[in-house]
C-alpha positions in Angstrom: 87.2 30.6 -15.6 86.8 30.4 -11.7 84.7 32.6 -10.0 87.2 34.7 -7.9 84.5 35.2 -5.2 84.3 31.6 -4.8 86.7 29.8 -2.2 88.5 26.5 -2.4 88.7 25.3 1.4 90.3 22.8 3.3 88.6 21.8 6.6 91.2 20.1 8.7 90.7 18.4 12.0 91.3 15.0 13.9 87.6 14.9 14.7 85.1 13.8 11.7 82.9 11.2 10.9 82.6 8.3 11.2 83.5 9.6 14.9 80.3 11.4 16.3 80.3 14.7 18.4 79.7 18.5 17.9 82.9 19.1 16.1 82.4 16.4 13.7 78.7 17.7 13.1 79.9 21.2 12.6 82.5 20.5 10.0 80.0 18.1 7.9 77.1 20.7 8.0 79.3 23.7 7.3 81.0 21.9 4.4 77.6 20.8 3.0 76.3 24.4 3.1 79.2 25.9 1.8 79.3 23.4 -1.4 75.8 24.5 -1.7 76.9 28.4 -1.9 79.4 27.2 -5.0 82.4 26.9 -2.9 84.9 24.0 -3.3 85.3 22.4 0.1 87.8 19.4 1.0 88.1 17.5 4.4 91.3 16.3 5.9 91.3 14.0 8.8 93.0 11.0 10.0 92.2 7.2 9.3 89.5 5.6 11.2 90.3 1.9 11.1 90.0 0.7 7.7 88.6 4.1 6.4 91.8 5.2 4.7 92.3 7.3 1.7 89.9 9.0 -0.3 86.1 8.9 0.1 83.2 11.1 -1.3 80.0 12.0 0.9 76.9 13.7 0.1 77.0 16.7 -2.2 80.3 15.5 -3.5 82.3 16.3 -0.3 85.8 15.2 -0.6 87.3 13.7 2.4 91.0 12.6 2.8 91.6 10.0 5.6 95.3 10.2 5.7 97.1 7.1 6.9 97.8 8.3 10.6 96.6 6.5 13.3 95.0 8.0 16.5 97.5 8.3 19.4 95.0 9.3 22.3 91.5 10.5 22.5 91.1 10.5 18.5 94.2 12.6 18.4 97.3 11.7 15.9 100.5 11.9 17.7 102.4 15.1 17.1 105.2 14.9 14.6 105.4 18.9 13.6 106.9 18.1 10.3 105.6 14.5 9.6 102.5 15.8 8.2 104.2 18.4 5.6 104.4 16.3 2.6 100.8 15.0 2.6 99.2 18.5 3.5 101.5 20.1 1.0 100.1 17.6 -1.8 96.8 18.1 -1.0 97.0 21.8 -1.1 98.7 21.7 -4.3 96.4 18.9 -5.9 93.0 20.7 -4.7 94.3 24.0 -5.6 93.2 25.3 -2.2 93.0 29.2 -1.4 92.4 28.9 2.3 92.8 26.4 5.2 90.2 26.2 8.1 91.1 24.1 11.3 88.8 23.1 13.8 89.3 22.2 17.4 92.2 23.6 19.8 93.3 19.8 21.0 93.6 18.7 17.3 97.0 17.9 16.7 96.2 17.5 12.9 94.7 21.1 12.9 97.7 22.8 14.6 100.0 21.3 12.0 98.1 21.9 9.1 97.7 25.7 10.2 101.4 26.0 10.8 102.2 24.4 7.4 99.7 26.2 5.6 101.2 29.7 6.7 104.6 28.7 5.8 103.4 28.1 2.2 101.7 31.5 2.3 98.0 30.4 2.5 95.7 32.2 4.6 94.2 30.3 7.8 91.2 30.3 10.0 90.8 28.5 13.2 87.5 27.7 14.9 87.5 27.0 18.8 84.7 24.6 19.9 85.6 24.3 23.6 86.4 25.9 26.8 89.5 25.5 28.9 90.7 26.6 32.3 94.1 28.2 33.3 95.3 26.3 36.3 95.6 22.5 35.5 98.6 21.1 33.8 96.6 20.2 30.7 95.2 23.6 30.1 98.6 25.3 30.5 100.2 23.1 27.9 97.1 23.4 25.7 96.8 27.2 25.9 100.9 27.6 25.3 100.5 25.4 21.9 97.2 27.7 21.2 99.3 31.1 21.7 102.1 29.4 19.2 99.4 28.4 16.6 97.4 31.6 16.7 100.3 33.9 16.5 100.1 33.9 12.8 96.4 33.1 12.0 94.5 35.1 9.8 91.2 35.2 11.5 89.5 32.9 14.2 85.9 32.0 15.2 84.4 31.0 18.0 81.0 29.4 18.7 79.7 31.7 21.7 80.6 35.0 23.2 81.9 33.3 26.1 84.1 31.0 24.2 85.5 34.1 22.4 86.6 35.7 25.8 88.5 32.3 26.9 90.1 32.0 23.6 91.2 35.5 23.6 92.7 35.2 27.3 94.3 31.7 26.4 95.8 32.6 23.2 96.5 36.2 23.2 95.0 36.8 19.6 93.7 40.4 19.0 89.9 40.3 19.8 89.1 42.1 16.5 90.4 39.1 14.8 88.0 36.8 16.6 84.4 36.3 15.3 81.3 34.9 17.1 79.3 32.4 14.9 77.0 29.9 16.7 76.3 26.4 15.8 73.1 25.4 14.4 70.8 22.5 14.1 69.3 20.4 11.1 65.6 21.1 11.7 64.5 19.1 8.9 66.2 15.9 10.7 65.1 17.0 14.2 61.3 17.3 14.2 58.9 16.5 17.1 56.9 13.2 17.3 53.4 13.6 15.5 51.9 12.6 18.9 53.4 13.6 22.0 54.7 10.7 24.6 52.1 9.7 27.0 51.5 12.1 30.0 51.3 8.9 32.5 55.0 9.4 32.9 57.7 11.8 32.7 60.7 10.7 30.5 63.9 12.8 31.1 66.5 12.2 28.2 70.4 12.4 28.5 72.5 11.9 25.3 76.1 12.7 26.3 79.5 11.2 26.5 79.7 9.8 29.8 82.8 11.6 31.2 83.8 13.8 34.0 83.6 17.1 32.0 80.1 16.3 30.6 79.0 16.2 34.5 78.3 12.3 34.6 79.2 12.6 38.3 76.5 15.1 38.5 73.7 12.5 37.4 74.8 9.8 39.7 73.8 12.2 42.8 70.8 13.8 40.9 69.0 10.8 39.5 68.3 8.9 42.8 67.0 12.0 44.3 64.5 12.9 41.2 63.4 9.2 41.5 62.6 9.4 44.8 60.7 12.6 44.6 58.6 11.7 41.4 57.4 8.2 41.1 56.4 8.7 37.4 59.7 10.1 36.3 62.0 7.6 34.1 65.5 8.3 32.6 66.7 7.4 29.5 70.5 7.9 29.2 72.3 7.6 25.7 75.9 7.6 25.5 79.1 5.8 26.5 82.4 6.6 28.4 84.6 5.7 31.3 81.9 7.2 33.7 79.3 4.6 32.6 80.4 2.2 35.3 79.5 4.7 37.9 75.9 5.1 36.5 75.2 1.2 36.3 76.6 1.1 40.1 74.1 4.0 41.1 71.3 1.8 39.2 72.1 -1.2 40.9 72.5 0.4 44.5 68.9 2.2 44.3 67.2 -0.7 42.5 66.4 1.6 39.5 66.6 -0.7 37.0 63.3 -0.3 35.8 63.3 3.5 35.9 66.9 4.2 34.3 67.4 2.9 30.7 71.2 2.8 29.5 71.3 2.7 25.7 75.0 2.9 25.3 76.5 4.8 22.4 73.7 6.2 20.2 74.5 6.7 16.4 73.8 10.3 15.2 71.2 9.0 12.9 69.3 7.7 15.7 69.6 10.5 18.1 66.2 11.9 17.1 64.3 8.8 17.9 65.7 8.8 21.3 64.8 12.5 22.0 61.3 12.3 20.7 60.7 9.6 23.0 61.2 12.1 26.2 59.6 15.2 27.8 62.9 17.1 29.0 66.3 17.0 28.1 68.9 17.3 30.8 72.5 18.6 30.3 74.9 18.4 33.1 78.4 19.7 31.5 80.8 21.1 33.7 82.0 23.1 30.9 80.5 23.9 27.6 81.5 26.4 24.9 78.1 25.7 23.2 75.9 22.5 23.4 74.5 21.5 19.8 72.7 18.6 21.8 70.6 21.2 23.4 69.7 22.7 19.8 68.9 19.3 18.8 66.5 18.5 21.8 64.5 21.9 21.6 64.0 21.3 17.9 62.5 18.2 18.9 60.1 19.8 21.2 62.0 18.9 24.5 62.1 21.4 27.6 65.8 21.7 28.3 67.3 21.6 32.0 71.2 22.6 31.9 73.9 23.8 34.0 74.6 27.5 33.8 78.1 27.2 32.5 80.2 28.7 29.8 78.2 29.6 26.6 75.0 27.7 27.4 73.1 30.7 28.8 73.4 32.0 25.2 71.9 29.4 23.5 68.2 29.5 24.1 65.7 31.8 25.1 64.9 31.9 29.0 61.1 30.0 28.5 62.9 27.3 26.4 65.6 26.2 28.9 65.8 26.0 32.8 69.2 26.8 34.2 71.1 25.6 37.4 74.2 25.7 38.9 76.6 22.5 38.7 75.5 21.5 42.2 73.0 18.4 42.7 70.6 19.9 44.9 70.2 23.0 42.6 70.0 20.7 39.6 67.1 18.9 41.3 65.2 22.0 41.9 65.9 22.9 38.4 64.2 19.8 37.4 61.3 20.4 39.6 60.6 23.8 38.1 60.8 22.1 34.4 58.3 19.5 35.5 56.0 22.1 36.9 56.0 24.2 33.6 55.8 21.0 31.2 52.0 21.3 30.4 52.6 24.7 28.8 55.4 23.6 26.4 54.1 23.1 23.0 56.7 20.8 20.8 55.6 22.1 17.6 55.7 25.6 18.4 59.2 25.2 19.8 60.3 23.5 16.7 59.2 26.4 14.5 61.0 28.8 16.8 64.2 26.8 16.4 64.0 26.9 12.6 64.0 30.9 12.8 66.8 30.9 15.3 69.4 28.3 14.1 70.2 27.4 10.6 73.3 26.1 8.7 72.9 28.2 5.8 73.3 31.3 7.8 76.2 30.2 9.7 77.7 29.3 6.1 76.9 32.7 4.8 78.6 34.3 7.9 81.7 32.0 7.8 82.0 33.3 4.0 82.5 36.8 5.6 85.2 35.6 7.6 86.8 33.9 4.5 86.7 37.1 2.8 88.3 39.1 5.6 91.1 36.5 6.0 91.9 36.7 2.2 92.3 40.5 2.4 94.9 40.0 5.3 98.3 41.5 4.0 100.8 39.0 3.4 103.9 39.1 6.1 107.5 38.4 5.0 109.3 35.4 6.6 111.0 37.7 9.3 107.7 39.1 10.6 106.5 35.5 11.0 109.3 34.3 12.8 109.3 37.3 14.9 105.6 36.5 15.9 106.5 32.7 16.7 109.6 33.9 18.6 107.4 36.0 21.1 105.6 32.9 22.3 108.6 31.7 24.4 109.8 28.1 24.5 107.4 26.7 21.7 107.8 29.5 19.1 111.8 29.8 19.8 112.1 25.9 19.2 110.2 26.4 15.8 112.2 29.4 15.0 115.7 27.3 15.7 114.5 24.4 13.9 
């Protein structure tokens, strides 16, 4: 007989392996730790190329790659009811007790949460990003989020800043939103046995090269830092539409021998890139919680980052140098980091990170959220419809349909 305290969880998101990113890592590591705690975990995502059907990962993690192709930015095309048959089949076949959706701009997540609630399942939602309130895309996303979270059992955010943002955008009661930060696999991200040579200072950037990640900021910062310090070299890992601007900057300032462009870096190779450097540079313009900062700190790198979103909550003050998202202020922050670099002990920093962030702790805290979600009282159909109807156009459209 199954232990009533053990949950059968369906993780749903458009973002999962073989794609790489913070959300993908979060789902994978959380699922692995929940499996070790005795829970049943199944992941549902869309097909990636030829990867379709059912696959098994480490510790028997079962992944459904449903035959939906990504429409834009790894998101499936919204169908509202098109995914209902496959979601219903998975829920019944796997005897799921709770559905956990990840990421606000995942179409599959929104549809799965809606269908799960229609079938009477308890649902939990984790928001991994920050959004604005003024541009058209953010306004649309906020309306969708209000509709989906109108009937969610519990919600999780990865930082206190993210919680404030989610509560304001969605209107979900603050008491239903928990803050559980991300973590890092400290066994995977270890400092090098020997510190890189002191003849030059290597600044590492690993990020998607897009506007939101501050790629335009790097275009202005890198030439100035190279002008000030003849012994500084940059290693940039990542790909994206802004890579062209960085290549042009390198050509314009003749920095081919001082700025190395690696392109997309598989997650399994990230550690080898990090340990080749002394400073990790994060130039994001918006960030709920940056896992890359944790990975860099675990490898013993001093971090320089923009003071945005939940980043100030990530590391103690002596492990990170913060700056405004402004080129001149970021250059000053890099200068401060270079001046304190001799005081940094990579091994000591790694040991501190092991104590600060642990996926097992994240899993145990998530267990508590699941327990609270399952204790939420069931609502009748009229109560659910009234909640949806209160969300203006999208909610009323659902009620009518």
